[in-house]
C-alpha positions as CSV (number, residue, x, y, z in Angstrom):
1,M,0.3,-0.4,0.3
2,N,1.8,2.8,-1.1
3,H,0.6,6.2,0.5
4,E,1.8,8.6,-2.2
5,K,-0.2,6.9,-4.3
6,A,-3.3,7.5,-2.4
7,L,-2.8,10.7,-1.7
8,T,-3.0,11.6,-6.2
9,V,-6.7,11.0,-5.5
10,S,-9.7,12.0,-3.5
11,C,-11.5,10.2,-0.9
12,Q,-14.8,9.2,-1.8
13,E,-15.2,7.7,2.2
14,C,-14.1,10.7,4.2
15,G,-13.9,13.7,1.8
16,A,-10.5,14.1,2.3
17,K,-9.3,16.0,-1.5
18,V,-6.0,15.1,-3.4
19,D,-2.5,15.8,-1.3
20,E,-4.6,15.2,2.1
21,V,-4.7,12.7,4.4
22,C,-7.5,10.6,4.7
23,T,-9.5,11.1,8.2
24,R,-11.5,9.2,10.5
25,V,-14.2,10.5,13.5
26,D,-14.1,9.6,16.9
27,I,-17.4,9.9,19.1
28,K,-17.1,13.3,20.0
29,G,-17.4,14.3,16.0
30,D,-13.9,15.3,15.4
31,R,-11.4,14.2,12.5
32,W,-7.9,12.5,13.1
33,P,-5.7,11.1,10.3
34,L,-5.2,7.6,9.8
35,T,-2.9,6.3,11.5
36,N,-3.1,2.2,11.4
37,F,-3.7,3.0,7.6
38,P,-2.0,4.9,4.6
39,A,-5.4,5.6,3.4
40,H,-8.9,4.0,2.7
41,L,-9.5,0.7,1.1
42,S,-11.8,2.6,-1.2
43,R,-9.1,5.1,-2.3
44,L,-6.3,2.4,-3.1
45,N,-8.4,0.7,-4.9
46,R,-9.5,3.6,-6.6
47,V,-5.7,4.8,-7.6
48,D,-5.2,0.8,-8.9
49,R,-7.9,1.1,-10.9
50,L,-7.2,4.7,-12.2
51,A,-3.5,3.1,-13.3
52,R,-4.7,-0.1,-15.1
53,L,-7.6,2.2,-16.9
54,H,-4.4,4.6,-18.1
55,Q,-2.6,1.4,-18.9
56,L,-5.1,0.4,-21.1
57,D,-5.8,3.4,-23.0
58,A,-2.1,3.6,-23.8
59,E,-2.0,0.0,-24.8
60,R,-5.1,1.2,-27.2
61,S,-3.7,4.3,-28.2
62,K,-0.4,2.2,-29.8
63,T,-2.9,-0.4,-31.2
64,L,-4.7,2.3,-33.0
65,Q,-2.2,4.3,-34.1
66,T,-0.9,0.6,-35.9
67,G,-3.8,-0.1,-37.4
68,T,-3.7,-4.0,-36.1
69,H,-5.7,-5.6,-33.2
70,P,-3.1,-6.9,-30.3
71,N,-3.0,-10.9,-31.8
72,G,-1.4,-9.3,-35.3
73,M,-5.1,-9.4,-37.3
74,G,-5.8,-5.7,-39.2
75,F,-8.3,-4.2,-37.8
76,V,-11.9,-3.7,-39.3
77,A,-14.6,-1.9,-38.1
78,P,-19.0,-2.6,-38.6
79,E,-21.0,-1.0,-41.3
80,G,-23.4,0.9,-40.1
81,N,-26.0,-0.9,-38.2
82,E,-23.9,-4.6,-38.4
83,A,-23.7,-4.7,-34.8
84,A,-27.8,-4.7,-34.0
85,K,-28.0,-7.0,-37.0
86,T,-26.0,-10.0,-35.7
87,A,-27.5,-9.2,-32.1
88,I,-31.0,-10.5,-33.7
89,K,-30.1,-12.5,-36.3
90,G,-32.2,-16.0,-35.8
91,S,-34.5,-14.8,-33.5
92,G,-37.7,-15.3,-35.5
93,R,-38.4,-11.5,-35.1
94,E,-36.5,-11.3,-39.2
95,Q,-39.0,-13.4,-40.7
């Protein structure tokens, strides 16, 4: 668990903004910074998810620049309503 990495996004659980430490509320309603964990689990999961999304975006941009699919085949986009046609083909509605 990386505390510096967690500080790059806001926390949806306690409302801490970017570069602010996650806090907890005690019985009196006072806010205290977390001491046993670097951040709330939801914040850590969000950082990991965003990192994966950025990595996938980088891979997609490389794929689109070269014009080939990762398996080596050429990239062909469907024409018009082709995706919808294949979804209902053989369903009985087309007869």
